[in-house]
Every structure is written in structure tokens, then in C-alpha cells.
C-alpha positions in Angstrom: 111.8 75.5 124.8 113.8 78.3 126.2 117.2 77.3 126.7 119.1 79.7 124.6 122.6 77.9 125.8 123.4 74.7 127.2 122.2 74.7 130.6 124.2 76.0 133.4 126.8 77.2 130.6 127.6 80.6 132.1 131.1 80.9 129.7 128.1 80.5 126.3 126.2 83.2 127.8 128.9 85.4 128.6 130.6 84.9 125.0 127.0 86.0 123.7 126.7 89.1 125.7 130.1 89.7 124.9 129.0 89.7 120.8 126.3 91.6 121.1 127.6 94.2 123.0 130.7 94.6 120.8 128.4 94.7 117.7 126.2 97.8 119.3 129.2 99.8 119.8 131.1 99.2 116.7 127.9 100.6 115.2 128.1 103.4 118.0 131.4 105.0 117.7 130.6 107.8 120.0 129.7 105.3 122.9 132.9 104.5 123.8 133.9 107.8 124.9 130.4 108.2 126.8 130.6 105.1 128.9 134.5 104.0 128.9 135.7 100.5 129.2 133.9 100.2 132.9 130.8 101.1 131.3 131.5 98.4 128.5 132.0 95.9 130.9 128.7 97.2 132.6 126.9 96.6 129.5 128.0 93.2 129.2 126.7 92.2 133.1 123.6 93.8 132.0 123.2 91.7 128.5 123.7 88.8 130.7 120.7 89.6 133.1 118.7 90.3 129.8 119.5 86.8 128.5 118.7 84.9 131.6 115.5 87.1 132.0 114.7 86.3 128.4 115.2 82.6 129.0 113.3 82.4 131.9 110.1 84.1 129.9 110.5 81.9 126.8 110.9 78.9 129.1 107.7 79.5 130.7 105.6 80.8 127.7 105.6 84.1 129.6 105.7 87.0 127.2 104.4 89.3 129.8 107.4 88.3 132.1 110.0 89.7 129.7 108.0 92.8 128.9 108.1 93.4 132.7 111.7 93.2 132.9 112.2 95.3 130.1 109.9 98.0 131.6 111.7 98.2 134.8 115.0 98.1 132.7 113.8 101.0 130.6 112.7 102.6 134.0 116.1 101.9 135.6 117.9 103.7 132.5 115.6 107.0 132.9 116.2 107.2 136.4 119.8 107.0 136.3 119.8 109.1 133.3 120.9 106.8 131.0 120.3 107.3 127.1 117.2 105.1 126.6 118.4 105.0 123.2 121.3 102.6 124.0 118.1 100.3 125.3 116.8 100.6 122.3 119.6 100.1 120.1 121.2 97.1 122.3 117.3 95.2 122.4 117.6 95.5 118.5 120.9 94.2 118.2 120.0 91.2 120.5 116.9 90.5 117.9 119.1 90.7 115.0 121.8 88.1 116.3 118.8 85.6 117.2 117.2 85.9 113.8 120.4 85.1 112.3 121.1 82.4 114.5 117.7 80.7 113.5 115.9 81.8 117.1 112.5 82.9 116.3 110.7 82.7 119.4 113.1 84.8 121.3 113.3 87.2 118.6 109.5 87.2 119.1 109.8 88.3 122.5 112.1 90.7 122.1 110.2 92.7 118.9 107.0 92.3 121.5 109.1 94.6 124.0 110.6 96.7 121.4 107.0 97.3 120.1 105.8 98.3 123.3 109.0 100.3 124.7 107.7 104.1 123.9 104.9 103.3 125.7 106.0 101.9 129.1 105.8 103.7 132.5 108.9 106.0 133.1 108.5 105.7 136.7 106.7 103.1 138.8 104.1 104.1 141.3 104.7 104.0 144.8 104.1 100.7 146.6 102.1 103.0 149.5 98.9 103.1 147.9 96.1 105.4 149.5 93.8 102.2 150.1 96.3 101.2 152.8 94.4 101.2 156.1 97.5 101.3 158.2 99.3 103.5 155.1 100.2 106.4 157.7 102.2 103.9 160.0 103.8 102.5 156.5 105.1 106.1 156.0 106.5 106.5 159.4 108.1 103.1 159.4 109.7 103.8 155.9 111.1 107.2 157.1 112.2 105.5 160.5 114.4 103.1 159.1 115.3 105.4 156.2 117.2 107.5 158.5 118.6 104.4 160.2 116.6 104.5 163.1 115.9 101.1 164.0 115.2 101.2 167.4 112.3 103.9 166.5 110.8 101.5 164.0 111.2 98.9 166.4 109.1 100.9 168.9 106.7 101.5 166.3 106.0 98.0 165.3 105.6 96.8 169.2 103.9 99.7 170.2 100.9 98.6 167.6 101.2 94.9 168.7 100.8 95.7 172.2 97.6 97.7 171.2 96.3 94.7 170.0 96.7 95.1 166.0 97.2 91.5 164.4 100.7 90.7 163.7 99.4 89.7 160.3 97.9 93.2 159.8 101.2 94.5 160.3 103.1 92.5 158.2 100.8 92.7 155.2 100.1 96.8 155.8 103.2 98.1 157.3 106.3 95.9 156.7 105.5 94.5 153.0 104.3 97.5 151.4 107.4 99.2 153.2 109.7 96.8 151.7 108.5 97.0 148.2 108.7 101.0 148.2 112.1 101.0 149.3 112.8 98.7 146.2 111.1 101.0 144.0 113.1 103.7 145.8 116.1 102.1 144.9 115.1 101.7 141.3 114.2 105.5 141.0 118.0 106.0 142.4 116.9 108.1 145.2 118.2 105.3 148.0 121.7 103.2 147.6 122.1 99.6 147.4 123.5 99.4 151.3 120.5 101.6 152.3 118.0 98.8 150.8 119.9 96.1 152.4 119.7 97.9 155.8 116.2 98.3 155.2 115.8 94.7 155.0 117.9 93.3 157.9 116.5 95.8 160.0 113.0 94.5 159.2 114.2 90.6 159.7 115.5 91.6 162.8 112.1 93.0 163.9 110.0 90.1 162.7 112.2 87.9 164.5 111.7 89.7 167.8 108.0 89.7 167.1 107.9 85.8 167.8 106.7 85.9 171.3 103.7 87.8 169.8 102.7 84.8 167.1 100.2 83.3 169.4 99.5 80.0 167.9 95.9 78.7 167.3 94.6 75.9 168.2 96.2 72.9 166.4 94.3 71.5 163.4 96.5 69.3 162.1 97.7 70.6 159.1 101.2 70.9 158.0 103.0 73.2 156.0 106.8 73.5 154.6 107.8 76.9 153.4 111.0 77.4 151.3 112.7 79.6 148.8 114.2 77.8 145.8 117.7 77.1 145.3 119.4 80.3 144.8 116.4 82.6 145.7 117.5 84.9 148.6 114.6 87.0 149.0 113.1 85.5 152.0 110.7 87.7 154.0 107.4 87.1 152.0 107.6 83.2 152.4 108.7 83.8 156.1 105.4 86.0 156.6 103.7 83.1 155.0 104.9 80.7 157.5 104.1 83.0 160.5 100.7 83.8 159.7 99.9 79.8 159.1 101.6 79.2 162.5 99.1 81.8 164.1 96.1 79.9 162.7 97.2 76.6 164.1 99.3 74.9 160.9 102.3 72.9 162.0 104.3 75.5 159.8 108.0 75.1 159.0 110.2 77.4 157.3 113.5 75.8 156.0 115.3 79.1 154.7 116.5 80.7 151.8 117.9 78.9 148.9 117.3 75.4 149.4 118.5 72.7 146.7 115.7 70.9 145.1 117.2 67.6 146.1 116.9 68.5 149.8 113.3 70.2 149.6 112.0 67.2 147.9 113.8 64.8 150.2 112.1 66.5 153.1 108.5 66.7 151.3 108.9 62.7 150.8 110.2 62.3 154.4 107.8 65.1 156.1 104.6 64.5 153.7 103.4 67.8 154.4 99.9 69.0 153.0 101.3 72.0 151.5 104.5 73.0 150.1 104.6 76.6 150.0 107.2 77.7 147.4 108.5 81.4 146.8 110.5 82.6 143.7 111.1 86.5 143.5 113.4 86.3 140.5 112.5 85.3 137.2 115.5 83.6 136.3 115.2 81.0 139.2 111.5 79.9 137.5 113.2 77.1 136.0 114.5 75.7 139.2 111.0 75.9 140.4 109.8 74.1 137.7 112.2 71.4 137.9 111.4 71.1 141.6 107.7 70.8 141.0 108.3 68.1 138.5 110.7 66.2 140.8 107.7 66.3 143.4 105.1 65.1 140.9 107.4 62.0 139.8 107.8 61.0 143.4 105.1 58.8 144.4 105.9 59.3 148.4 105.0 63.5 147.8 101.4 62.3 146.3 99.5 64.4 148.8 101.2 67.3 148.8 99.9 70.4 147.1 102.2 73.0 146.0 101.5 76.9 146.3 103.9 79.5 144.8 104.4 82.9 145.3 106.5 86.1 144.4 106.7 88.8 142.1 107.0 86.9 138.8 103.5 85.2 139.7 101.9 88.8 140.5 103.1 89.9 136.9 101.6 86.8 135.4 98.5 85.5 136.8 98.2 82.0 134.9 102.2 81.7 135.7 101.6 79.3 138.3 99.5 77.1 135.9 102.4 76.7 133.4 104.9 75.6 136.0 102.9 72.9 137.5 101.9 74.3 140.7 98.4 73.7 142.7 97.7 77.4 142.9 99.3 80.6 143.6 98.6 83.2 146.2 99.5 86.9 146.2 100.4 87.2 149.9 100.2 85.3 153.4 96.6 85.8 153.8 95.4 84.7 150.5 97.4 81.7 151.0 96.2 80.7 154.3 92.7 81.5 153.0 93.2 79.0 149.9 94.9 76.3 152.1 92.2 76.5 154.8 89.4 75.7 152.2 91.8 72.9 150.8 92.9 71.6 154.1 90.3 71.9 156.6 90.9 71.7 160.4 91.0 67.8 161.6 90.8 68.7 165.2 
């Protein structure tokens, strides 16, 4: 269930997206004048994203996952001053085509989002919440990097580390919420893609420079492999997980971003870790995560490894981790460590 097209068939998907956009545009004679040829191609690209998100949601049985995507998309329309009626019309046209094809599950998912569309939030709330004990520092860090002051942001973090603030606190309460906030600012059309990428790259550099502060605790004999699924490039969160585990006595190895399923399975079979921590930030990568988990479950040499997942889709859908066959879900690095220590107590 969930595959609208043949697996890996980008050509089929693009043809479908072209058909849906063309049908809607033919019904709205004024739309060509408003958006032009470049706008039409952009509509096709947006439709492709909508289709892959819909496939991911249906394949995992997560109607709320597609609903969250539509909420995000509606906010983009509003913040970039694009007519939300065009979003509604496009989704209705897509639903109509699915009904004609007999794809009633996909049509049901679209119907759910369309019914709730008017009540969805216009602008997402700030990720720098009032209950953050390091909120002022997080705001300062955000401001410095948005001003392209990487030396100043670096000094801010290193001064805090030198003052004895644990690295895990800096990760969870300064770096992580700041990254989420800059993503929100892009969604609101208040920062550019280059600014967002600069912010991410600078944060990665600062994290790398912090490694001398990652004092490893006494070894407890536990082993962790942390990685991103194939196609997943958002790696900072899982790097934080690996660092926090290392500081707490785990033998933790971070493989990197976008690691092929086969390679992950081979390494788990060879290394036999206690925990495989898997990061998925983009919902269309969920089928790959599910395939990886299935491959590990079917390999008798991987029997002892527990699989813990994390990332934005799991934060949105609390039971999603069960649907793809994982053993646990962690919202952040500290909760991941808590679960792992309970499941695998220190042996030394």
C-alpha cells in the first residue's frame, strides 16, 4: 500500500504531476498570466514533492504526516504571498484524478487535509520557547550567525563550555533550537536559502571544534552505530546523538549522511552494536528506513541489535516508529541516551 507509481519511477511521477497541473491551469485561465512559464514549472516541481510526501504518508499509514506537510505548504503560500486558493484548487484537482484512477486511499488522505485546510496555522510558532533555560544564549547565537558572525558565535559557545556548561546542554538548548528557528524563518520568507545553509555549515564547524570538550565517560561496554538513511542529508541531530552517547561511556560511531541500506546492514552484521540509531528528517525517506529495518530484522546475524529512530516525521507522529518496525523513538539526544541506558546497562 502507498506506491502510487512503480518504485523509483520518477518519469511516471513527473508525467502525473504535469497532468494534474495542466488540468488545474486549464480551469483557471488567469493563472498563466499570474505565474508564467517559469511559474508553471515550479508548480510541477511542487506537485512532485506533494506526490512523494503523499506516498510516504500512505505507505506508513500516517494521515497526520501528510496533514503536517499540507500545513507546512499552506504556510509557505501565505508567507511567500501566493494565493492559497491555488493550493486548494491544486489539491482538489489531484484528489479528483485519484478518484478517477480508483486510488481511494490517496483520495481519502487528500480529503482529510482539504477539510482541515482553513483551520491550519498561518505562521509556525517560534522554536525559541520561553521555557528554554538557555533561551537568551540561543537568541544570541541565532543573531550572530544570521549576521554571518561565525567567530562571535564560536566564542559564545566556547565561553559557555569553558564556564562549565555541559556540551549536551549547549546542544539541546542552544544549537538545536536555533537550527529549528532558522528553518522556521526561511519558511516565513525572512531568511534566504544561502543564509540557512551558512547557519548549518557554521554550526557543523563549531560542533567539530568542540570535540576536545567531549570528555568520554568510563566505558560501559555498550556500542552504538549512528547514521542517516540513504538520501538523508540532515545530519546534525544524529551527530549530537553520537556525541552525547560518547560522553556517557558508549563506544559510539557516526557513519555520516546518506548511507546506502546495504552498507548499513553489512556494518551492523559485522560490528553487532547494541543500538543502531537511525535519523530520518524528510518524510519521503521513510520507505527506505522501513526497508532498512526489514533487512536487519531478516538477517539472523543482526538479532541482538535494537533499532532506535528519530527525526521530524517521528516528532509529528508519535506512533510512526512502531509502524516502520523500530524498537524505540527518541525526540532528542538525551532521551535517546536514557532509553539506551535502561535497555543496555553498563557492564563495567
